[in-house]
C-alpha positions in Angstrom: -5.8 17.7 12.9 -7.5 18.8 9.7 -10.1 16.2 8.8 -11.9 18.6 6.4 -9.6 20.2 3.8 -12.2 22.5 2.4 -15.9 22.6 1.4 -17.3 23.6 -2.0 -21.0 24.1 -2.4 -21.9 21.9 0.5 -19.6 19.2 -0.6 -16.9 18.3 1.9 -13.5 17.4 0.7 -11.7 15.4 3.4 -8.0 15.6 3.8 -7.8 11.8 3.6 -9.6 11.8 0.3 -7.3 14.5 -1.1 -4.2 12.7 0.1 -5.5 9.4 -1.5 -5.9 11.2 -4.8 -2.5 12.8 -4.5 -1.0 9.5 -3.8 -2.5 7.9 -6.9 -1.3 10.9 -9.0 2.2 10.7 -7.7 2.3 6.9 -8.1 1.0 7.3 -11.7 3.6 9.9 -12.5 6.6 7.9 -11.1 5.3 4.8 -12.8 5.1 6.7 -16.1 8.7 7.6 -15.8 9.6 3.9 -15.2 7.4 2.8 -18.1 9.4 5.0 -20.5 12.8 4.0 -19.0 12.0 0.3 -19.2 10.6 0.6 -22.7 7.1 -0.6 -21.7 4.1 0.5 -23.8 3.2 3.9 -22.4 -0.2 3.7 -23.9 -1.1 0.9 -21.4 -0.2 2.9 -18.4 -3.7 4.4 -18.1 -5.1 0.9 -18.3 -3.0 -0.3 -15.5 -3.7 2.8 -13.4 -7.4 2.2 -13.8 -6.9 -1.4 -12.7 -4.9 -0.3 -9.7 -7.5 2.2 -8.7 -10.5 -0.1 -9.1 -8.8 -3.1 -7.7 -7.1 -1.2 -4.9 -10.2 0.7 -3.7 -12.4 -2.4 -4.0 -9.9 -4.7 -2.2 -9.3 -2.1 0.5 -13.0 -1.8 1.2 -13.6 -5.5 1.2 -10.7 -6.2 3.6 -12.0 -3.5 5.9 -15.4 -5.0 5.9 -14.0 -8.5 6.5 -12.0 -7.3 9.5 -14.5 -4.9 11.1 -18.1 -5.6 10.0 -20.1 -8.7 11.2 -21.3 -10.8 8.4 -25.0 -10.5 9.4 -24.7 -6.7 9.5 -23.0 -6.6 6.1 -25.7 -8.8 4.5 -28.4 -6.5 5.8 -26.9 -3.5 4.0 -24.1 -4.6 1.6 -24.3 -1.5 -0.7 -24.3 0.8 2.3 -21.1 -0.7 3.6 -19.4 -1.0 0.2 -20.1 2.6 -0.8 -19.7 4.3 2.6 -17.0 6.9 3.0 -13.8 5.8 4.7 -13.0 2.3 5.9 -10.1 1.2 3.7 -7.1 -1.0 4.5 -3.7 -1.0 2.8 -3.3 -4.7 2.4 -6.7 -5.2 1.0 -5.9 -2.4 -1.5 -2.5 -4.0 -2.4 -4.1 -7.5 -2.9 -7.0 -6.0 -5.0 -4.7 -3.9 -7.1 -2.2 -6.8 -7.7 -5.1 -9.1 -8.6 -6.6 -6.8 -11.2 -3.0 -5.9 -12.4 -2.5 -9.6 -13.1 -5.7 -9.9 -15.0 -4.8 -6.8 -17.0 -1.3 -8.0 -17.7 -2.7 -11.3 -19.0 -5.3 -9.6 -21.2 -2.8 -7.2 -22.7 0.0 -9.9 -22.9 2.4 -7.8 -20.9 4.8 -9.3 -18.3 3.2 -8.8 -14.9 6.4 -8.5 -13.0 7.9 -6.0 -15.5 4.9 -3.8 -14.8 4.9 -4.5 -11.1 8.6 -3.5 -10.9 7.8 -0.3 -12.7 5.1 0.6 -10.3 6.8 -0.5 -7.1 8.6 2.8 -6.1 5.5 4.8 -6.9 3.4 2.4 -4.8 5.6 2.9 -1.7 5.4 6.7 -2.1 1.6 6.6 -2.7 1.2 4.6 0.6 3.3 7.2 2.5 1.1 10.1 1.1 -2.1 8.2 2.0 -0.8 7.9 5.6 -0.5 11.7 5.7 -4.3 11.7 5.2 -4.7 9.2 8.0 -2.8 11.5 10.3 -4.8 14.6 9.3 -8.1 12.8 10.0 -6.8 11.1 13.2 -7.2 7.5 12.0 -5.0 4.4 12.5 -3.1 5.8 15.5 -1.3 3.6 18.1 -1.5 2.6 21.7 -1.2 5.1 24.6 2.3 6.2 25.4 4.1 8.8 27.5 6.8 9.4 24.9 7.5 13.1 24.3 6.1 13.0 20.7 2.9 11.3 21.7 -0.3 13.0 20.4 -4.0 13.0 21.2 -6.7 12.9 18.4 -9.8 14.5 20.0 -11.6 14.5 16.6 -10.1 11.3 15.4 -11.8 8.1 14.2 -12.4 7.1 16.9 -11.6 10.2 19.0 -9.1 9.9 21.9 -8.0 12.5 24.5 -5.3 10.2 25.7 -1.9 10.7 24.1 -0.9 7.8 21.8 1.8 6.7 19.4 1.4 8.7 16.1 1.9 5.5 14.1 0.8 7.4 11.0 4.0 9.5 11.2 6.1 6.4 11.8 4.7 4.8 8.7 5.2 8.0 6.6 8.9 8.2 7.6 9.5 4.5 7.0 7.7 4.2 3.7 9.4 7.3 2.3 12.6 5.6 3.2 11.4 2.5 1.4 10.6 4.6 -1.6 14.0 6.2 -1.7 15.7 2.7 -1.4 13.6 1.3 -4.3 14.1 4.5 -6.4 17.8 3.9 -6.1 17.7 0.1 -6.6 15.6 0.5 -9.8 18.7 1.6 -11.7 20.5 -1.7 -11.1 20.0 -4.3 -13.9 17.8 -7.0 -12.4 15.4 -9.7 -13.7 11.7 -9.0 -13.7 10.1 -9.4 -10.2 13.2 -8.4 -8.2 12.1 -4.9 -7.3 8.5 -5.9 -6.6 9.9 -8.6 -4.3 12.0 -5.9 -2.5 8.8 -3.8 -2.1 7.0 -6.8 -0.5 9.9 -7.5 1.9 10.6 -3.9 3.0 6.9 -2.9 3.1 6.1 -6.1 5.0 8.8 -5.5 7.6 7.7 -1.9 8.1 4.0 -2.9 8.6 4.9 -5.9 10.8 6.9 -3.8 13.2 4.5 -0.8 13.4 1.6 -3.1 14.0 3.0 -3.8 17.5 2.3 -0.1 18.4 -1.1 0.2 16.5 -4.6 -0.2 17.6 -5.5 -2.9 15.1 -7.5 -6.1 14.3 -6.3 -9.1 16.2 -5.8 -12.5 14.5 -6.5 -16.0 15.8 -2.7 -16.1 16.6 -2.2 -14.5 20.1 -0.5 -11.1 20.1 -0.4 -11.0 16.3 -2.7 -8.9 14.1 -4.3 -9.8 10.8 -2.1 -7.3 9.1 1.0 -8.9 10.6 0.0 -12.3 9.2 -0.4 -10.8 5.8 2.9 -9.1 6.2 4.6 -12.4 6.9 3.0 -13.9 3.8 4.1 -10.8 1.8 7.7 -11.0 3.1 7.9 -14.7 2.2 6.6 -14.1 -1.3 9.0 -11.2 -1.7 12.0 -13.4 -0.7 10.9 -16.0 -3.2 10.6 -13.4 -6.0 14.0 -11.8 -5.1 15.7 -15.3 -4.9 14.1 -16.4 -8.2 15.1 -13.2 -10.0 18.7 -13.4 -8.6 18.9 -17.1 -9.7 17.9 -16.1 -13.2 20.4 -13.3 -13.3 23.2 -15.8 -12.2 22.1 -18.2 -15.0 22.1 -15.4 -17.5 25.6 -14.3 -16.4 26.8 -17.9 -16.5 25.6 -18.3 -20.1 27.2 -15.1 -21.2 30.5 -16.3 -19.6 30.3 -19.6 -21.4 29.8 -17.8 -24.7 
């Protein structure tokens, strides 16, 4: 574990914060390549990156507060909780980023799904990199296990001396695999929304399965976490987007055939 990457003039740079920034940078770079390849306005990339950062960080923090902080405690110190270090959730970040993405696409008159497709591979890799930060600080680990690769996180958040599933590593491996799949699929001619739908399906399946091994926030549904409920909704939306894009592709091919 290396929760503190380095310290400069009394300012502590956490490994999680560094990996979060690295994830954003990598996601932005990959998205810029896709913007150029798809012929999108490259001048708008920074605008969408800012939307993703603001919406992502805000959504991630709000979802964490919703899941972990009692309402009365939050109302007593809202700014303290909102601007505290740490306490971020992936699905909150994804929802927040997608929401502000949509507003930005509407304001700039750009097709939301074209931009979402361009950003999908980078989003998967950025998530994997962020999970490296979780591993380094000892956060988001799993339940106790006796498997040979089990690890303890004595300085984790919270600390544990008992060996547990290193679910951060599981997610890193799985989401890098999702990135590689999306990076290959992006070259296939598809209607807008198809690749974003594939991200929702693959990312949702990954998170749904890993949640069974994680220490997480339970939902009102027995044996199912809040993240798993969101995963199911994301998978369903992804299936709809893929089916709709595939249907449009079939209609397009049929028209070309008639002509």
